[in-house]
Backbone bond lengths (Angstrom), bond angles and torsions (degrees), N, CA, C in turn:
res aa  C-N    CA-C-N  psi(-1)  N-CA   C-N-CA  omega(-1)  CA-C   N-CA-C  phi
1 D - - - 1.474 - - 1.485 105.96 -
2 F 1.420 115.39 101.53 1.358 120.85 -173.90 1.571 113.45 -71.99
3 T 1.339 113.66 -13.76 1.510 117.60 179.33 1.508 110.81 -81.37
4 N 1.323 119.55 -13.76 1.442 122.82 -178.58 1.543 108.39 -86.30
5 T 1.314 113.78 95.06 1.542 117.01 -177.74 1.462 113.84 -69.42
6 E 1.313 118.13 -18.68 1.478 119.86 179.40 1.519 107.00 -67.96
7 E 1.257 122.12 -24.82 1.502 119.61 -179.75 1.489 113.88 -87.10
8 Q 1.322 119.03 -1.01 1.459 119.68 -176.64 1.588 107.57 -68.86
9 L 1.296 115.93 145.16 1.404 123.25 178.76 1.500 113.72 -88.74
10 A 1.399 113.19 -46.53 1.450 119.60 -172.60 1.507 110.01 -165.78
11 V 1.340 113.02 157.96 1.499 117.78 170.66 1.481 107.02 -105.81
12 V 1.304 121.08 125.43 1.443 126.13 178.06 1.469 112.07 -116.35
13 E 1.367 113.39 159.92 1.493 120.27 -173.14 1.588 107.57 -131.44
14 L 1.270 114.00 124.15 1.534 117.67 179.77 1.550 108.78 -95.00
15 D 1.230 114.32 118.66 1.505 120.20 179.87 1.427 112.75 -75.13
16 E 1.334 120.28 -55.23 1.433 126.99 -177.21 1.466 111.39 -127.21
17 P 1.332 119.18 83.43 1.501 121.56 -177.77 1.558 110.61 -59.61
18 K 1.296 114.36 131.56 1.480 122.72 175.65 1.525 108.74 -110.42
19 E 1.376 114.35 175.91 1.456 120.93 -174.61 1.521 113.70 -71.63
20 T 1.370 118.90 -41.52 1.364 122.54 -177.86 1.528 118.06 -120.99
21 E 1.328 116.62 -20.88 1.460 122.02 -177.66 1.474 111.39 -146.69
22 T 1.347 117.08 136.53 1.446 116.55 -177.77 1.571 108.20 -145.01
23 W 1.303 118.61 136.28 1.426 120.95 173.30 1.458 108.77 -83.83
24 A 1.352 115.42 142.09 1.495 122.66 -179.84 1.512 109.80 -127.10
25 N 1.278 113.60 148.68 1.506 122.95 177.86 1.532 107.70 -98.79
26 I 1.272 116.23 131.45 1.517 119.83 173.05 1.567 104.93 -76.42
27 V 1.307 115.09 121.16 1.484 119.50 -178.09 1.565 107.87 -106.18
28 K 1.369 118.66 -21.22 1.379 118.97 175.92 1.507 108.68 -155.91
29 Q 1.328 116.37 121.07 1.482 123.95 179.09 1.507 109.63 -91.90
30 L 1.310 119.12 107.71 1.429 122.68 -172.32 1.528 111.99 -88.83
31 R 1.340 120.25 -28.89 1.490 122.41 176.39 1.501 106.92 -140.20
32 E 1.299 115.53 160.54 1.515 121.14 -173.27 1.491 110.08 -79.51
33 D 1.362 118.92 -12.30 1.487 120.45 -175.53 1.570 109.32 -61.19
34 E 1.279 117.10 145.21 1.448 123.25 -179.27 1.562 109.19 -71.99
35 I 1.262 117.61 139.91 1.461 122.46 174.69 1.528 108.59 -80.03
36 Q 1.298 116.21 111.22 1.496 123.44 -178.96 1.482 114.00 -81.89
37 E 1.310 116.63 149.62 1.458 118.68 171.46 1.539 109.49 -59.99
38 G 1.381 115.35 137.01 1.375 122.11 -175.97 1.533 115.75 85.61
39 A 1.318 115.10 -0.56 1.483 115.56 172.97 1.562 113.87 -61.57
40 Q 1.283 117.55 137.21 1.429 121.54 -174.11 1.551 110.73 -77.54
41 A 1.302 117.42 153.36 1.395 123.53 178.88 1.502 110.30 -134.30
42 V 1.267 118.54 149.96 1.395 123.54 177.37 1.546 111.61 -119.30
43 L 1.286 121.53 139.04 1.510 122.89 179.84 1.478 112.12 -75.90
44 L 1.354 115.93 118.61 1.488 120.91 -176.81 1.590 106.34 -90.00
45 G 1.319 119.12 -29.56 1.422 118.96 -178.64 1.567 108.75 168.23
46 V 1.412 112.13 156.60 1.412 119.60 178.02 1.534 110.11 -100.66
47 G 1.256 117.11 120.88 1.466 121.95 -173.06 1.558 112.93 -81.59
48 I 1.317 111.31 -171.81 1.465 119.76 177.21 1.560 110.41 -91.20
49 R 1.311 112.82 130.74 1.449 119.31 168.87 1.445 111.70 -73.54
50 M 1.266 120.45 106.60 1.504 125.00 -167.23 1.559 108.08 -67.52
51 R 1.331 120.12 -45.35 1.439 119.68 -171.16 1.603 109.14 -85.74
52 G 1.346 114.02 139.62 1.396 119.20 179.85 1.542 108.79 -84.85
53 R 1.403 115.34 144.16 1.412 122.82 177.82 1.498 108.80 -104.16
54 V 1.353 117.30 127.44 1.420 124.40 -172.41 1.557 112.90 -116.78
55 R 1.259 116.13 133.27 1.483 117.66 174.91 1.555 110.74 -121.59
56 L 1.301 117.50 128.14 1.472 124.17 178.98 1.539 105.67 -87.51
57 V 1.354 115.45 127.38 1.406 118.41 -173.10 1.585 108.81 -121.76
58 S 1.314 115.03 126.05 1.501 121.10 176.12 1.513 110.80 -85.49
59 Q 1.321 114.18 139.40 1.442 120.92 -178.27 1.483 112.38 -110.63
60 D 1.312 119.88 150.10 1.404 125.07 177.93 1.496 115.49 -89.22
61 K 1.261 124.36 152.60 1.466 128.04 167.54 1.566 110.30 66.08
62 L 1.321 115.35 39.31 1.414 121.57 169.26 1.574 112.14 -79.49
63 P 1.249 120.55 151.42 1.469 122.40 175.68 1.562 110.82 -52.84
64 S 1.274 117.91 148.27 1.435 120.50 -175.33 1.556 114.50 -67.05
65 D 1.338 116.10 -21.93 1.464 119.72 179.62 1.486 111.78 -84.95
66 V 1.340 121.25 4.22 1.413 123.36 -179.37 1.565 107.32 -100.18
67 D 1.299 119.71 112.31 1.391 123.25 -175.60 1.554 107.65 -92.32
68 Q 1.388 112.93 81.40 1.393 121.95 -178.29 1.443 117.89 -61.34
69 A 1.355 115.75 -43.20 1.522 123.79 -176.27 1.546 108.28 -60.96
70 S 1.358 118.70 -51.29 1.385 121.19 -178.28 1.483 115.39 -62.33
71 A 1.372 115.39 -38.85 1.435 121.26 -179.37 1.504 109.08 -63.99
72 L 1.367 119.00 -48.42 1.452 121.12 -177.64 1.519 110.28 -68.80
73 Q 1.386 120.98 -29.32 1.429 121.75 178.75 1.569 107.84 -68.78
74 R 1.379 117.97 -42.20 1.431 121.15 178.96 1.507 111.26 -57.08
75 L 1.391 116.90 -42.11 1.372 122.85 -178.96 1.545 110.78 -69.69
76 K 1.344 116.64 -37.93 1.447 118.30 175.50 1.521 114.19 -62.58
77 D 1.393 114.46 -41.80 1.493 118.86 176.57 1.537 110.13 -60.39
78 E 1.329 113.67 -40.96 1.499 118.06 -175.96 1.575 110.42 -64.49
79 I 1.331 114.78 -36.64 1.446 117.58 179.76 1.463 116.30 -70.76
80 I 1.367 116.72 -37.26 1.460 121.44 -174.89 1.535 114.15 -95.54
81 K 1.291 119.81 -7.53 1.416 117.96 -176.45 1.514 113.82 -70.50
82 E 1.361 115.61 150.86 1.438 116.80 179.72 1.521 110.10 -97.71
83 D 1.267 119.78 87.64 1.430 123.01 176.78 1.477 117.42 -100.77
84 T 1.214 117.79 97.01 1.447 123.62 -170.01 1.563 113.38 -69.86
85 T 1.319 115.32 -11.21 1.495 118.43 -178.20 1.565 107.17 -87.17
86 I 1.288 117.92 -21.17 1.440 119.20 -178.45 1.504 114.72 -112.27
87 N 1.343 115.78 -53.40 1.454 126.49 176.63 1.539 110.78 63.21
88 Q 1.390 120.50 6.87 1.406 119.41 -177.13 1.502 108.74 -66.48
89 N 1.358 122.85 -28.80 1.489 121.18 -177.12 1.474 113.47 -73.36
90 K 1.344 121.02 -2.79 1.458 122.84 177.53 1.513 109.08 -71.87
91 W 1.348 121.24 -16.88 1.384 119.96 179.91 1.603 114.15 -83.41
92 V 1.315 114.34 -10.76 1.484 117.88 175.42 1.526 107.54 -133.17
93 R 1.296 110.70 156.51 1.512 118.57 176.46 1.480 109.80 -147.31
94 L 1.308 120.49 163.87 1.432 124.88 177.44 1.456 110.93 -74.73
95 A 1.261 115.62 135.62 1.494 123.47 178.92 1.541 112.67 -73.21
96 D 1.340 116.57 137.53 1.541 117.49 176.43 1.489 108.47 -67.42
97 D 1.269 117.65 161.46 1.441 124.51 -176.81 1.608 113.34 -54.83
98 N 1.345 114.49 -43.89 1.456 117.20 -178.97 1.463 116.72 -100.99
99 E 1.410 114.60 21.14 1.414 120.29 -179.93 1.515 113.48 -105.92
100 E 1.319 114.04 151.01 1.475 118.18 175.18 1.503 110.60 -66.96
101 T 1.257 116.01 155.19 1.532 120.67 179.86 1.448 112.60 -121.59
102 D 1.292 113.74 157.32 1.503 122.61 177.22 1.534 109.38 -98.67
103 W 1.295 117.36 -37.41 1.459 123.59 -174.24 1.512 108.41 -135.16
104 Q 1.354 117.80 144.40 1.446 121.39 169.20 1.521 105.39 -122.46
105 V 1.346 114.96 147.43 1.522 120.26 176.37 1.505 104.98 -127.12
106 V 1.368 112.44 132.90 1.429 120.99 174.56 1.553 111.78 -132.77
107 I 1.282 116.11 166.90 1.471 123.70 169.55 1.477 108.56 -99.35
108 N 1.315 116.75 129.63 1.459 119.89 179.93 1.547 112.28 -92.07
109 A 1.378 115.84 -178.60 1.386 118.84 -175.35 1.511 113.62 -70.04
110 H 1.320 117.66 -13.36 1.486 127.38 177.41 1.562 113.06 -89.09
111 G 1.364 113.72 -1.40 1.465 117.26 -177.11 1.542 113.92 74.10
112 E 1.366 113.65 26.68 1.489 119.82 178.53 1.505 112.03 -109.11
113 Y 1.292 118.83 151.34 1.449 123.28 170.83 1.505 109.81 -69.24
114 E 1.298 118.61 136.87 1.448 123.43 170.45 1.458 111.82 -127.64
115 I 1.321 116.93 131.68 1.508 121.56 174.55 1.487 110.24 -98.64
116 W 1.365 114.53 127.80 1.432 120.78 178.35 1.591 106.92 -112.38
117 D 1.394 112.59 159.32 1.518 114.28 173.51 1.523 105.57 -85.85
118 A 1.377 113.76 -170.01 1.418 120.64 -171.51 1.575 111.43 -67.39
119 D 1.325 114.98 -24.13 1.426 119.78 -178.55 1.634 113.88 -93.64
120 G 1.315 113.50 8.25 1.462 116.45 178.57 1.522 114.97 83.68
121 K 1.322 120.97 14.15 1.421 123.55 -178.42 1.560 105.55 -99.29
122 T 1.309 115.05 138.89 1.433 122.38 -178.11 1.529 111.62 -66.17
123 V 1.301 117.50 124.08 1.466 122.03 176.75 1.471 110.67 -62.86
124 P 1.346 119.20 121.79 1.492 120.33 -173.44 1.485 112.79 -77.62
125 N 1.353 114.93 157.56 1.469 124.12 166.49 1.515 112.74 65.19
126 L 1.378 116.99 35.30 1.470 121.98 168.06 1.513 107.68 -94.08
127 R 1.288 115.34 100.07 1.445 121.03 -171.43 1.488 109.59 -128.19
128 P 1.366 117.68 141.05 1.434 129.38 -4.29 1.538 110.75 -81.70
129 A 1.394 117.12 169.08 1.416 122.06 176.38 1.528 107.65 -63.90
130 V 1.393 113.46 148.60 1.472 116.77 -177.68 1.528 106.77 -113.93
131 K 1.329 119.10 122.22 1.421 121.90 177.04 1.527 109.73 -71.62
132 S 1.332 116.52 136.61 1.494 121.69 -178.67 1.496 108.57 -68.76
133 S 1.300 121.60 -19.11 1.485 125.01 -178.34 1.538 109.85 -87.70
134 A 1.401 117.91 -10.68 1.475 115.88 -173.96 1.461 110.10 -70.25
135 Q 1.392 116.27 156.03 1.427 122.00 -166.65 1.541 109.21 -65.93
136 N 1.280 120.58 -39.33 1.496 124.74 -179.01 1.525 108.61 -109.95
137 G 1.321 119.60 23.52 1.474 120.13 -175.20 1.553 111.82 -63.15
138 A 1.318 116.67 -44.51 1.392 119.97 -175.96 1.547 108.96 -65.53
139 A 1.286 118.51 -44.88 1.440 123.91 178.58 1.544 114.03 -58.59
140 T 1.375 115.18 -39.21 1.435 122.41 174.69 1.518 111.17 -60.16
141 I 1.333 113.87 -45.95 1.505 119.26 -178.58 1.535 110.64 -61.15
142 V 1.342 111.51 -45.37 1.524 115.84 177.94 1.518 113.42 -54.51
143 R 1.345 113.45 -44.92 1.526 119.99 178.75 1.461 111.33 -61.72
144 R 1.375 118.44 -37.67 1.387 123.16 178.99 1.571 108.64 -67.28
145 L 1.284 115.45 -43.69 1.494 117.67 -178.38 1.548 112.60 -63.78
146 V 1.388 112.73 -33.39 1.495 116.85 173.36 1.482 112.72 -66.09
147 H 1.312 115.87 -43.85 1.491 124.15 176.71 1.521 110.03 -57.81
148 L 1.260 116.32 -52.04 1.497 121.07 -176.86 1.527 110.15 -62.97
149 T 1.291 117.52 -35.93 1.441 123.29 177.68 1.521 108.75 -64.85
150 K 1.240 120.53 -50.82 1.498 123.66 179.68 1.554 109.46 -62.41
151 Y 1.341 118.05 -37.95 1.533 118.28 177.72 1.534 105.73 -67.45
152 R 1.321 121.45 -44.73 1.421 118.56 178.73 1.482 115.87 -58.80
153 N 1.349 115.93 -38.18 1.425 120.88 178.91 1.520 112.21 -59.69
154 V 1.282 115.43 -42.40 1.504 118.50 176.57 1.436 112.65 -65.88
155 R 1.274 115.99 -37.29 1.471 117.85 -179.99 1.528 110.92 -69.77
156 L 1.317 121.12 -24.72 1.424 122.34 -178.83 1.524 114.14 -94.20
157 I 1.264 119.85 -3.14 1.493 124.19 177.34 1.552 109.06 -53.59
158 E 1.361 112.50 125.04 1.469 118.63 179.57 1.551 107.46 -154.16
159 N 1.322 113.48 142.40 1.477 115.77 169.88 1.556 110.54 -89.60
160 A 1.320 112.81 104.76 1.455 119.82 -174.78 1.484 114.31 -93.41
161 D 1.363 117.52 4.71 1.447 124.41 176.65 1.499 111.97 -68.00
162 P 1.323 122.37 107.83 1.464 124.73 179.89 1.572 112.39 -62.01
163 S 1.323 116.01 -18.43 1.441 114.35 -176.18 1.498 111.76 -100.74
164 S 1.376 118.73 10.86 1.408 122.76 177.14 1.501 111.72 -66.75
165 T 1.395 114.49 133.49 1.466 116.93 -179.74 1.553 113.91 -69.91
166 L 1.328 115.37 -7.61 1.442 121.02 -178.77 1.529 111.75 -102.57
167 A 1.376 118.54 -1.74 1.446 121.55 -169.44 1.581 106.31 -64.38
168 R 1.278 114.21 127.42 1.477 123.65 176.26 1.544 113.28 60.50
169 K 1.395 115.37 25.20 1.470 119.86 -178.65 1.526 112.62 -104.47
170 L 1.342 114.98 -5.99 1.497 117.20 177.89 1.399 107.27 -107.64
171 I 1.361 121.34 119.92 1.422 127.03 -176.35 1.535 105.60 -110.66
172 I 1.343 117.02 129.11 1.384 126.24 -177.11 1.455 113.38 -127.10
173 E 1.379 117.93 126.91 1.432 124.71 -175.22 1.509 110.31 -134.14
174 L 1.341 113.76 148.02 1.513 119.38 170.22 1.496 109.55 -107.15
175 G 1.297 117.25 142.18 1.502 117.66 178.61 1.503 108.71 -148.98
176 T 1.350 117.99 167.48 1.396 122.22 177.64 1.495 108.15 -83.87
177 N 1.350 114.96 174.98 1.405 119.48 179.61 1.588 111.43 -96.27
178 K 1.299 117.23 10.79 1.454 122.04 179.78 1.500 115.09 -121.36
179 L 1.319 113.68 144.06 1.421 118.07 175.32 1.458 112.54 -78.36
180 P 1.377 121.00 171.04 1.498 122.16 -179.87 1.495 116.18 -58.97
181 D 1.362 113.98 -21.55 1.523 117.56 -179.35 1.560 109.80 -89.21
182 G 1.320 115.66 7.05 1.486 115.72 177.23 1.527 112.18 92.28
183 K 1.365 122.28 -14.62 1.351 121.41 -177.85 1.465 114.50 -82.60
184 L 1.319 116.77 156.63 1.478 120.28 179.71 1.510 107.69 -65.70
185 G 1.281 115.64 125.99 1.496 121.54 176.23 1.431 119.86 -113.73
186 A 1.320 118.40 -47.48 1.420 124.09 -177.17 1.515 112.48 -85.72
187 I 1.315 116.96 -19.54 1.480 122.09 -176.19 1.539 111.99 -113.66
188 N 1.347 114.16 129.51 1.428 118.20 175.04 1.507 110.70 -78.95
189 P 1.319 118.61 116.06 1.520 119.24 -171.64 1.513 111.93 -63.56
190 E 1.377 117.83 -23.52 1.424 118.97 -176.45 1.591 111.69 -80.63
191 T 1.323 117.47 -35.87 1.374 120.27 -179.46 1.550 115.66 -106.15
192 G 1.308 114.68 -19.07 1.474 120.56 -179.21 1.506 112.93 79.13
193 E 1.275 116.58 6.98 1.444 124.80 179.94 1.572 113.36 -97.10
194 P 1.332 116.57 157.93 1.504 116.50 179.21 1.479 109.72 -63.41
195 R 1.329 117.54 147.23 1.412 120.96 167.70 1.452 113.45 -85.45
196 V 1.271 118.28 147.15 1.431 122.37 177.64 1.538 108.95 -71.14
197 G 1.345 116.83 131.25 1.483 119.98 172.95 1.469 115.51 83.66
198 T 1.307 122.49 -6.84 1.455 124.29 174.57 1.463 112.48 -113.72
199 F 1.367 118.62 142.74 1.417 122.14 -172.34 1.477 113.63 -130.27
200 G 1.328 120.80 -22.12 1.414 117.06 -178.57 1.539 109.87 87.01
201 Q 1.239 119.55 -153.99 1.517 128.62 -176.46 1.461 108.86 -95.83
202 P 1.350 122.86 121.84 1.444 123.96 175.17 1.489 109.78 -65.97
203 L 1.364 116.65 141.43 1.430 122.96 -178.39 1.566 110.38 -86.53
204 G 1.401 117.73 -15.79 1.436 118.14 179.57 1.545 107.52 94.58
205 L 1.345 115.67 178.86 1.413 123.13 179.01 1.505 114.78 -65.60
206 R 1.360 112.98 -39.23 1.489 119.30 179.91 1.537 107.86 -102.72
207 A 1.300 114.61 98.03 1.475 119.84 179.97 1.479 112.45 -60.72
208 R 1.320 117.62 133.62 1.443 120.82 178.70 1.504 109.14 -72.95
209 P 1.399 118.03 163.65 1.444 120.08 179.38 1.569 110.19 -65.17
210 M 1.303 119.19 146.51 1.458 121.78 -179.33 1.505 109.66 -122.97
211 S 1.353 111.55 163.64 1.436 117.54 -178.80 1.492 111.63 -98.86
212 V 1.283 121.38 150.62 1.464 125.37 -179.92 1.566 108.22 -55.88
213 G 1.335 112.95 125.08 1.486 119.57 175.94 1.514 110.37 98.19
214 E 1.338 118.82 -12.49 1.426 119.38 177.85 1.499 112.52 -69.98
215 I 1.348 117.54 138.84 1.404 124.11 -174.64 1.559 109.97 -100.49
216 V 1.325 115.94 131.94 1.444 119.60 172.80 1.531 108.37 -130.07
217 I 1.317 113.54 164.01 1.478 121.87 -172.16 1.519 108.11 -114.17
218 L 1.343 116.06 126.14 1.494 122.64 171.44 1.510 106.35 -95.45
219 R 1.338 116.90 120.36 1.495 120.61 176.71 1.521 105.51 -107.40
220 V 1.354 116.00 130.64 1.405 123.07 176.73 1.513 110.50 -123.06
221 K 1.330 115.23 123.99 1.488 118.98 -179.39 1.583 110.32 -120.02
222 N 1.249 111.10 141.35 1.498 121.55 -179.97 1.459 109.04 -103.25
223 L 1.273 123.10 106.53 1.445 128.33 -179.96 1.454 112.56 -97.33
224 S 1.295 119.85 3.84 1.422 118.82 178.12 1.584 110.33 -80.09
225 K 1.327 118.06 -176.81 1.452 118.90 179.87 1.424 117.14 -95.48
226 K 1.347 118.17 7.30 1.474 123.13 -178.05 1.493 109.39 -139.68
227 A 1.340 115.22 158.75 1.492 119.94 175.38 1.488 112.03 -67.02
228 V 1.277 118.89 149.78 1.408 123.94 -179.21 1.509 109.30 -129.48
229 N 1.318 120.10 164.55 1.458 124.35 175.24 1.596 109.48 -103.92
230 L 1.315 110.90 123.99 1.503 116.84 -171.51 1.533 112.39 -106.99
231 T 1.342 115.99 135.97 1.469 122.89 172.74 1.544 105.89 -133.15
232 V 1.318 114.22 142.76 1.492 117.81 175.05 1.561 111.57 -126.80
233 L 1.364 115.28 125.54 1.442 119.92 -178.97 1.500 107.73 -110.37
234 D 1.353 115.56 149.33 1.462 126.86 174.31 1.566 109.32 -107.17
235 L 1.268 119.38 115.66 1.428 122.51 170.51 1.557 106.49 -93.67
236 A 1.275 116.54 107.59 1.463 124.14 -167.08 1.507 109.99 -90.73
237 P 1.343 117.22 161.39 1.544 120.25 -176.71 1.514 110.60 -74.00
238 D 1.366 117.48 -13.95 1.544 116.60 173.00 1.537 112.06 -86.10
239 W 1.339 116.86 14.28 1.455 122.50 178.63 1.526 115.34 71.35
240 G 1.354 115.43 16.89 1.420 119.71 173.65 1.497 110.41 -95.95
241 I 1.266 117.89 154.42 1.497 124.23 177.52 1.530 106.90 -129.25
242 S 1.341 115.15 128.29 1.432 122.76 -177.45 1.483 111.84 -143.81
243 Q 1.356 117.37 148.03 1.452 122.67 176.86 1.522 109.93 -77.42
244 V 1.369 115.95 125.68 1.465 121.51 178.32 1.494 114.44 -107.60
245 F 1.339 117.18 -10.93 1.445 124.27 172.10 1.496 109.27 -148.60
246 P 1.433 117.77 133.98 1.427 126.03 -6.03 1.569 114.45 -62.43
247 E 1.257 114.08 153.28 1.494 119.18 176.38 1.472 110.83 -83.27
248 P 1.383 118.64 160.09 1.403 121.91 176.59 1.502 113.32 -60.74
249 D 1.335 119.96 144.15 1.452 122.64 174.36 1.521 109.52 -63.17
250 P 1.290 122.36 133.62 1.469 121.34 -177.04 1.584 114.51 -62.99
251 E 1.359 115.45 -25.75 1.482 118.58 -179.66 1.473 114.25 -84.64
252 T 1.446 112.68 -43.41 1.493 115.59 -170.08 1.604 106.64 -99.82
253 G 1.354 117.50 -21.54 1.467 117.83 -178.33 1.552 111.23 80.77
254 V 1.369 116.66 4.73 1.482 119.36 -175.91 1.512 106.00 -106.56
255 A 1.307 116.68 138.55 1.458 124.83 176.15 1.524 114.02 -105.26
256 K 1.252 116.68 136.85 1.517 119.39 173.78 1.511 107.21 -64.60
257 D 1.322 116.26 163.18 1.436 122.12 179.93 1.542 108.81 -79.79
258 Y 1.256 120.21 -27.29 1.532 123.53 -174.94 1.503 106.73 -159.84
259 E 1.380 115.43 164.20 1.352 124.56 176.25 1.527 110.48 -130.86
260 L 1.387 118.77 143.45 1.427 118.18 -179.27 1.478 112.40 -72.06
261 L 1.335 117.85 136.71 1.480 123.43 176.77 1.505 107.70 -123.43
262 E 1.457 111.74 111.39 1.455 116.26 -175.72 1.541 105.90 -78.00
263 P 1.363 113.63 158.44 1.506 121.25 178.63 1.479 111.58 -67.55
264 G 1.409 116.64 157.01 1.437 122.30 172.75 1.498 112.75 101.01
265 E 1.308 115.60 143.17 1.520 122.00 -176.16 1.430 110.41 -61.77
266 E 1.331 119.51 -33.10 1.486 121.03 -179.07 1.516 112.55 -65.45
267 N 1.352 117.61 -19.32 1.449 119.70 179.08 1.560 114.44 -99.94
268 A 1.341 113.52 13.37 1.482 117.64 -179.33 1.488 112.67 -53.01
269 R 1.298 117.07 142.17 1.446 119.71 -176.38 1.485 107.57 -98.70
270 L 1.421 118.69 129.89 1.450 123.36 177.60 1.549 107.84 -101.12
271 I 1.322 117.75 126.22 1.477 116.70 -178.10 1.555 105.61 -126.96
272 K 1.254 112.16 130.22 1.500 122.46 -171.77 1.589 106.81 -85.95
273 L 1.295 117.84 124.94 1.531 121.53 179.24 1.555 107.47 -125.19
274 R 1.307 115.07 134.64 1.405 119.61 177.45 1.599 112.30 -110.71
275 A 1.278 114.04 122.20 1.519 118.19 -179.59 1.522 110.00 -60.60
276 W 1.292 115.36 141.25 1.451 121.15 179.50 1.533 109.73 -150.90
277 L 1.333 117.09 167.84 1.457 123.28 172.07 1.512 107.50 -141.68
278 P 1.348 116.87 139.01 1.449 119.71 174.70 1.573 110.19 -61.14
279 D 1.316 113.12 155.77 1.479 118.94 179.71 1.584 110.46 -51.64
280 G 1.339 112.85 132.63 1.452 115.86 174.46 1.497 114.96 89.73
281 Y 1.332 114.86 -10.81 1.557 118.60 -177.70 1.565 106.57 -87.19
282 Q 1.328 113.44 141.78 1.521 118.87 171.93 1.477 111.02 -99.24
283 Q 1.283 121.43 -19.52 1.467 122.57 178.40 1.538 105.68 -164.54
284 G 1.330 113.90 160.27 1.455 120.96 -178.49 1.484 111.64 -173.57
285 T 1.310 118.43 163.39 1.432 124.00 -176.73 1.462 107.92 -124.30
286 D 1.353 117.22 130.39 1.501 123.28 170.82 1.485 108.28 -104.45
287 V 1.316 112.57 139.73 1.453 118.92 174.12 1.497 107.73 -111.51
288 I 1.313 117.91 126.44 1.514 122.75 -175.32 1.526 104.50 -106.10
289 R 1.394 114.52 121.03 1.482 120.48 173.14 1.470 111.85 -111.39
290 A 1.336 115.89 121.03 1.438 122.59 175.02 1.572 108.41 -104.22
291 I 1.345 111.55 128.54 1.528 115.64 -170.48 1.586 103.29 -124.17
292 A 1.288 116.47 128.89 1.414 123.11 173.81 1.503 114.59 -117.63
293 T 1.306 120.56 130.99 1.510 124.95 -179.86 1.527 110.50 -128.01
294 E 1.263 112.65 151.62 1.491 117.16 174.04 1.501 109.84 -75.67
295 E 1.281 118.58 -38.61 1.461 123.13 179.93 1.504 108.37 -99.49
296 G 1.389 119.16 137.99 1.357 119.78 -177.79 1.532 111.73 -59.41
297 T 1.380 118.96 127.92 1.426 122.28 -172.38 1.553 110.14 -143.43
298 S 1.381 110.71 134.74 1.432 118.64 -179.67 1.550 106.14 -90.08
299 F 1.345 115.89 136.55 1.427 121.24 175.97 1.555 111.11 -113.91
300 R 1.312 115.54 22.66 1.493 120.48 -178.42 1.480 109.45 -62.21
301 W 1.283 118.12 -29.66 1.559 119.70 -178.10 1.523 111.32 -62.75
302 L 1.344 120.04 -18.36 1.442 124.05 -178.62 1.499 112.86 -85.04
303 E 1.376 115.90 -12.38 1.509 115.09 179.25 1.539 112.75 -68.28
304 L 1.309 112.68 144.02 1.442 121.26 179.77 1.534 110.53 -125.48
305 P 1.260 116.75 149.30 1.524 117.57 173.83 1.534 110.14 -76.50
306 V 1.266 115.89 173.60 1.496 119.76 166.73 1.503 107.73 -60.04
307 L 1.409 117.03 150.10 1.405 123.09 178.72 1.542 111.74 -47.49
308 D 1.350 116.15 140.68 1.441 126.09 176.96 1.586 113.81 61.54
309 Q 1.361 116.03 15.11 1.421 118.93 173.54 1.533 112.06 -106.84
310 P 1.263 119.64 152.81 1.482 121.75 -175.81 1.563 108.77 -67.90
311 T 1.347 119.02 151.93 1.426 122.11 -178.18 1.471 109.03 -72.86
312 T 1.357 115.59 135.23 1.447 123.84 174.61 1.503 109.12 -132.07
313 R 1.332 115.89 48.80 1.404 121.10 -179.08 1.504 114.12 -58.79
314 S 1.327 122.11 140.24 1.483 123.59 -174.64 1.478 114.82 -93.64
315 A 1.312 120.21 4.18 1.486 121.60 170.89 1.490 110.25 -62.64
316 T 1.308 114.86 120.84 1.503 120.41 -178.32 1.474 114.48 -113.13
317 R 1.236 119.52 8.44 1.496 125.26 -177.28 1.512 110.55 -141.65
318 G 1.268 112.61 166.32 1.473 122.03 177.74 1.524 108.97 -80.88
319 P 1.358 115.59 163.83 1.460 120.00 177.79 1.522 113.38 -66.62
320 T 1.332 116.94 142.69 1.524 119.09 -177.62 1.491 110.80 -116.70
321 N 1.349 120.60 -3.63 1.454 122.23 175.97 1.477 112.73 -150.70
322 P 1.329 121.56 163.64 1.565 120.40 -172.77 1.495 113.03 -56.91
323 L 1.338 118.91 -31.46 1.476 118.01 179.71 1.528 110.30 -69.41
324 E 1.278 115.48 -39.92 1.545 116.81 175.69 1.478 110.70 -66.61
325 E 1.251 120.27 -35.33 1.397 121.36 173.47 1.516 113.45 -58.23
326 L 1.357 113.05 -42.63 1.484 120.03 173.55 1.433 113.08 -57.45
327 M 1.414 118.52 -41.59 1.438 124.39 -176.91 1.533 110.42 -64.92
328 T 1.343 114.36 -30.98 1.491 116.50 -179.11 1.570 110.58 -68.88
329 A 1.281 118.38 -20.23 1.498 120.42 177.29 1.505 109.49 -70.42
330 F 1.303 118.35 -32.14 1.481 118.93 178.33 1.507 113.04 -69.90
331 A 1.335 118.18 -25.90 1.432 123.80 -174.97 1.585 111.35 -96.01
332 S 1.336 117.17 -17.87 1.484 116.50 -173.03 1.497 111.91 -66.66
333 D 1.345 113.25 165.60 1.522 119.52 174.04 1.517 115.41 -68.21
334 Q 1.393 112.38 -24.75 1.445 119.93 176.34 1.536 108.43 -125.90
335 P 1.280 118.12 140.82 1.494 116.49 172.57 1.492 111.16 -72.84
336 T 1.353 118.54 119.89 1.445 120.32 -171.48 1.493 113.98 -88.20
337 R 1.393 115.86 -15.39 1.488 118.76 179.24 1.425 109.30 -168.50
338 H 1.284 118.61 168.55 1.486 125.37 178.89 1.500 106.53 -90.04
339 V 1.278 119.18 150.30 1.496 125.27 -174.35 1.551 107.38 -110.29
């Protein structure tokens, strides 16, 4: 009876699944009984592949003064070299010939490195352009690939455990700050803060384009039977990740790591968000991640600076529970495990 969790022996994790035989790590021993050969297992979920797979792609018909082969070779050497003083390249590796890829790198007609996604579309907002002939050009591209991989990992975080008590219990909606009659509904005009209980007009699953400065409301409802701890992250178009809820205290400038969200629609949390774009951007996409946990958990380790900027993560303490230990793997110089 796979639904009887009391009979489970252990939770194991497969790092590199093979076709016929795979070694697994025991991540949680639930009973003292020995795991026998032939014991049955059930899939709880497919995790995030932490390391990014990169393919270097040669292009035809480039200008004769663009040395594509040398530029790609320098990048290849930068990815595979064993540099114990940096270790940044441990986050990415070269994809095998018959393997799917996460990122592709090419040299364009201007002699610049370009990073594409798996579908061959240029990854937007990678600024400034990096000349393939630049002295540290290959190293810069590797750092960008590491950054993009960490950003992608945060975007893909999901609790895939079907037995989780919080599965499908957190409802997240985006709405305007106006009611159908055009009056302000979700925003108190005197304080500028969201009103309790009013939401305005839902934007639907596919949010429409917004103008810089426009205010929208994020409504988060807890439909479970217990209070949870809520954190909201903004994955910005400049490839930075920051916590937008809880907000910093106006007096101290310090923000809590999470806020309690009681169950029930009447306790829904309304969070004001203002649309913005970094300087020089004409358009961009923000991804809002709302995360609820039963145990108070900091997600500061998931924060990322703007692309090409030094890390200024605001986590000031060590992990205090297994989930926080997992979060540190996203922030480390080397991926320590698969998630």
